[in-house]
C-alpha positions as CSV (number, residue, x, y, z in Angstrom):
1,X,0.0,0.0,0.0
2,X,1.4,3.3,-1.0
3,X,0.8,6.5,1.0
4,X,-1.5,9.1,-0.4
5,X,-0.2,12.6,-0.7
6,X,-2.6,15.1,0.8
7,X,-2.7,18.5,-0.9
8,X,-5.2,21.3,-1.4
9,X,-6.3,19.5,-4.6
10,X,-7.0,16.1,-2.9
11,X,-10.7,16.7,-2.3
12,X,-11.3,17.8,-5.9
13,X,-9.3,14.8,-7.2
14,X,-11.2,12.4,-5.0
15,X,-14.5,14.0,-6.1
16,X,-13.5,13.5,-9.8
17,X,-12.4,9.9,-9.2
18,X,-15.6,9.1,-7.4
19,X,-17.7,10.7,-10.2
20,X,-15.7,8.7,-12.8
21,X,-16.2,5.4,-10.9
22,X,-20.0,6.1,-10.5
23,X,-20.2,6.7,-14.2
24,X,-18.3,3.6,-15.0
25,X,-20.6,1.6,-12.7
26,X,-23.7,3.0,-14.4
27,X,-22.3,2.1,-17.8
28,X,-21.4,-1.4,-16.7
29,X,-24.9,-1.9,-15.3
30,X,-26.6,-0.6,-18.4
31,X,-24.5,-2.8,-20.7
32,X,-24.9,-5.8,-18.5
33,X,-28.7,-5.4,-18.5
34,X,-28.8,-4.9,-22.3
35,X,-26.7,-8.0,-22.8
36,X,-29.0,-10.0,-20.6
37,X,-32.1,-8.7,-22.4
38,X,-30.6,-9.5,-25.8
39,X,-29.8,-13.1,-24.8
40,X,-26.0,-12.8,-24.4
41,X,-24.2,-15.7,-22.8
42,X,-24.1,-16.0,-19.1
43,X,-20.3,-15.6,-19.3
44,X,-20.7,-12.2,-20.9
45,X,-23.2,-11.0,-18.3
46,X,-21.1,-12.4,-15.5
47,X,-18.0,-10.6,-16.8
48,X,-19.9,-7.3,-16.5
49,X,-21.2,-8.2,-13.1
50,X,-17.7,-9.1,-11.9
51,X,-16.3,-5.8,-13.2
52,X,-19.2,-3.9,-11.7
53,X,-18.4,-5.5,-8.3
54,X,-14.7,-4.6,-8.7
55,X,-15.5,-1.0,-9.4
56,X,-18.0,-1.0,-6.5
57,X,-15.2,-2.2,-4.1
58,X,-12.8,0.5,-5.3
59,X,-15.5,3.2,-4.9
60,X,-16.3,1.9,-1.4
61,X,-12.6,2.1,-0.5
62,X,-12.4,5.7,-1.7
63,X,-15.5,6.8,0.1
64,X,-14.4,5.0,3.3
65,X,-11.0,6.7,3.2
66,X,-9.1,3.6,2.2
67,X,-6.7,3.6,-0.7
68,X,-7.3,0.9,-3.3
């Protein structure tokens, strides 16, 4: 684990990273649901679900103050 440098820009950078992760999660969820609705394989749907969970954990770490 590397230490995080704290500066005046840190809150803004975290806010941007959180926004980016939320957008990524929304995109993954939409694509996953579209794939499922269009009859994609369970492996394709599962891959999106897995990536969604990975991004969710990273977001939870940022919001909780832990570095991922």
